[in-house]
C-alpha positions as a LaTeX table, in Angstrom:
\begin{tabular}{lrrr}
\hline
Residue & $x$ (\AA) & $y$ (\AA) & $z$ (\AA) \\
\hline
Met1 & 97.71 & 14.19 & $-138.54$ \\
Lys2 & 100.93 & 16.26 & $-139.17$ \\
Lys3 & 102.59 & 15.85 & $-142.59$ \\
Thr4 & 106.27 & 14.88 & $-142.34$ \\
Ile5 & 108.70 & 15.20 & $-145.29$ \\
Glu6 & 108.32 & 11.31 & $-146.47$ \\
Asn7 & 104.62 & 11.71 & $-147.20$ \\
Ile8 & 105.63 & 14.99 & $-149.37$ \\
Ser9 & 106.01 & 13.88 & $-153.07$ \\
Tyr10 & 107.59 & 16.74 & $-155.30$ \\
Arg11 & 107.22 & 17.18 & $-159.02$ \\
Lys12 & 110.38 & 15.73 & $-160.89$ \\
Ser13 & 111.37 & 19.74 & $-162.07$ \\
Thr14 & 111.19 & 20.64 & $-158.02$ \\
Glu15 & 113.77 & 18.04 & $-157.47$ \\
Glu16 & 115.89 & 19.02 & $-160.24$ \\
Leu17 & 115.80 & 22.60 & $-158.98$ \\
Ala18 & 116.75 & 21.62 & $-155.57$ \\
Gly19 & 119.69 & 19.81 & $-156.99$ \\
Leu20 & 121.02 & 22.79 & $-159.43$ \\
Ala21 & 120.69 & 25.01 & $-156.32$ \\
Lys22 & 122.72 & 22.98 & $-154.00$ \\
Ala23 & 125.64 & 22.79 & $-156.78$ \\
Leu24 & 125.36 & 26.66 & $-157.21$ \\
Gly25 & 125.42 & 26.94 & $-153.17$ \\
His26 & 128.89 & 27.85 & $-153.26$ \\
Pro27 & 130.31 & 31.16 & $-154.32$ \\
Thr28 & 133.54 & 29.68 & $-156.37$ \\
Arg29 & 131.04 & 27.27 & $-158.36$ \\
Ile30 & 128.85 & 30.31 & $-159.44$ \\
Ala31 & 132.45 & 32.26 & $-160.53$ \\
Ile32 & 133.73 & 29.08 & $-162.46$ \\
Leu33 & 130.35 & 29.06 & $-164.28$ \\
Lys34 & 130.69 & 33.19 & $-165.29$ \\
His35 & 134.20 & 32.21 & $-166.08$ \\
Leu36 & 132.85 & 29.27 & $-168.25$ \\
Glu37 & 129.88 & 31.28 & $-170.15$ \\
Asn38 & 132.58 & 33.55 & $-171.16$ \\
Gln39 & 135.06 & 30.57 & $-172.76$ \\
Ser40 & 134.23 & 28.39 & $-175.47$ \\
Cys41 & 136.20 & 25.74 & $-173.25$ \\
Cys42 & 138.55 & 25.61 & $-170.26$ \\
Phe43 & 140.93 & 23.36 & $-168.72$ \\
Thr44 & 141.29 & 22.65 & $-165.14$ \\
Gly45 & 144.81 & 24.43 & $-165.14$ \\
Asp46 & 143.50 & 27.48 & $-167.10$ \\
Leu47 & 140.94 & 27.81 & $-164.08$ \\
Val48 & 143.93 & 27.26 & $-161.40$ \\
Asp49 & 145.71 & 30.59 & $-163.29$ \\
Val50 & 142.05 & 32.46 & $-162.76$ \\
Phe51 & 141.11 & 31.74 & $-159.24$ \\
Pro52 & 143.23 & 31.93 & $-156.18$ \\
Leu53 & 142.52 & 28.03 & $-155.20$ \\
Ala54 & 144.28 & 24.68 & $-155.16$ \\
Gln55 & 143.85 & 22.37 & $-158.10$ \\
Ser56 & 142.43 & 20.05 & $-156.11$ \\
Thr57 & 139.78 & 22.25 & $-154.87$ \\
Ile58 & 138.85 & 23.32 & $-158.26$ \\
Ser59 & 138.71 & 20.07 & $-159.44$ \\
Gln60 & 136.01 & 19.18 & $-156.47$ \\
His61 & 134.01 & 22.28 & $-157.72$ \\
Leu62 & 134.26 & 21.06 & $-161.21$ \\
Lys63 & 133.05 & 17.57 & $-160.26$ \\
Glu64 & 130.15 & 19.21 & $-158.28$ \\
Leu65 & 129.13 & 21.17 & $-161.43$ \\
Lys66 & 129.77 & 18.43 & $-163.61$ \\
Asn67 & 127.30 & 15.86 & $-161.02$ \\
Ala68 & 124.78 & 18.45 & $-161.43$ \\
Gly69 & 125.00 & 18.54 & $-165.30$ \\
Leu70 & 125.61 & 22.13 & $-165.73$ \\
Ile71 & 129.12 & 21.43 & $-167.19$ \\
Gln72 & 130.46 & 18.45 & $-169.54$ \\
Gly73 & 134.17 & 17.70 & $-169.39$ \\
Glu74 & 136.33 & 15.91 & $-172.41$ \\
Leu75 & 139.14 & 14.15 & $-171.87$ \\
Lys76 & 141.73 & 15.40 & $-173.71$ \\
Pro77 & 145.06 & 13.51 & $-172.02$ \\
Pro78 & 146.46 & 14.38 & $-169.61$ \\
Lys79 & 144.21 & 16.99 & $-169.23$ \\
Ile80 & 139.73 & 17.33 & $-169.18$ \\
Lys81 & 138.44 & 19.93 & $-171.06$ \\
Tyr82 & 135.51 & 21.87 & $-169.72$ \\
Cys83 & 132.49 & 23.95 & $-171.29$ \\
Ile84 & 128.86 & 24.74 & $-170.18$ \\
His85 & 126.55 & 22.14 & $-170.95$ \\
Gln86 & 124.13 & 24.20 & $-173.02$ \\
Glu87 & 121.24 & 22.23 & $-173.11$ \\
Asn88 & 121.21 & 21.43 & $-169.28$ \\
Trp89 & 122.02 & 25.25 & $-168.92$ \\
Asn90 & 119.15 & 26.46 & $-170.57$ \\
Lys91 & 116.96 & 24.08 & $-168.67$ \\
Ala92 & 118.35 & 25.20 & $-165.58$ \\
Lys93 & 117.81 & 28.97 & $-166.78$ \\
Leu94 & 113.88 & 28.01 & $-167.34$ \\
Leu95 & 113.62 & 26.34 & $-163.84$ \\
Phe96 & 114.82 & 29.32 & $-161.90$ \\
Glu97 & 112.92 & 31.39 & $-164.19$ \\
Glu98 & 109.66 & 29.29 & $-163.19$ \\
Leu99 & 110.65 & 29.88 & $-159.82$ \\
Phe100 & 111.14 & 33.55 & $-159.53$ \\
Asn101 & 108.19 & 33.98 & $-161.99$ \\
Ser102 & 105.92 & 32.07 & $-160.09$ \\
Gln103 & 104.16 & 35.11 & $-158.15$ \\
Ser104 & 100.94 & 34.70 & $-159.15$ \\
Ser105 & 100.86 & 31.22 & $-157.26$ \\
Ile106 & 102.29 & 32.34 & $-154.16$ \\
Lys107 & 100.43 & 34.74 & $-151.84$ \\
Ile108 & 102.39 & 37.75 & $-151.18$ \\
Glu109 & 101.62 & 39.49 & $-147.66$ \\
Lys110 & 103.13 & 41.69 & $-145.64$ \\
Cys111 & 105.31 & 39.90 & $-142.72$ \\
Gly112 & 105.10 & 41.29 & $-139.30$ \\
\hline
\end{tabular}
């Protein structure tokens, strides 16, 4: 009997990691995070000055990062101030660290 994806149950951390990986799946989002890491906070307009993209494009990337919990936004009318969500950022680091340091549970063989 073949197992299908519907029959596989994942640990919560695996699902969280997949969501983070999806949010990080665009180079602009990674660049935004790197920029925010070096700032205490930043407004959307500041990012438009840094990246050669339309404000709507920057806003869409910020939305994806916020939905993933990697950044947080604080309304400062008429602007939104963004910064790294430190607690979630540290959790993301741990999840990726677990993935990349799990060699002991993965049998590594020469392929080919």
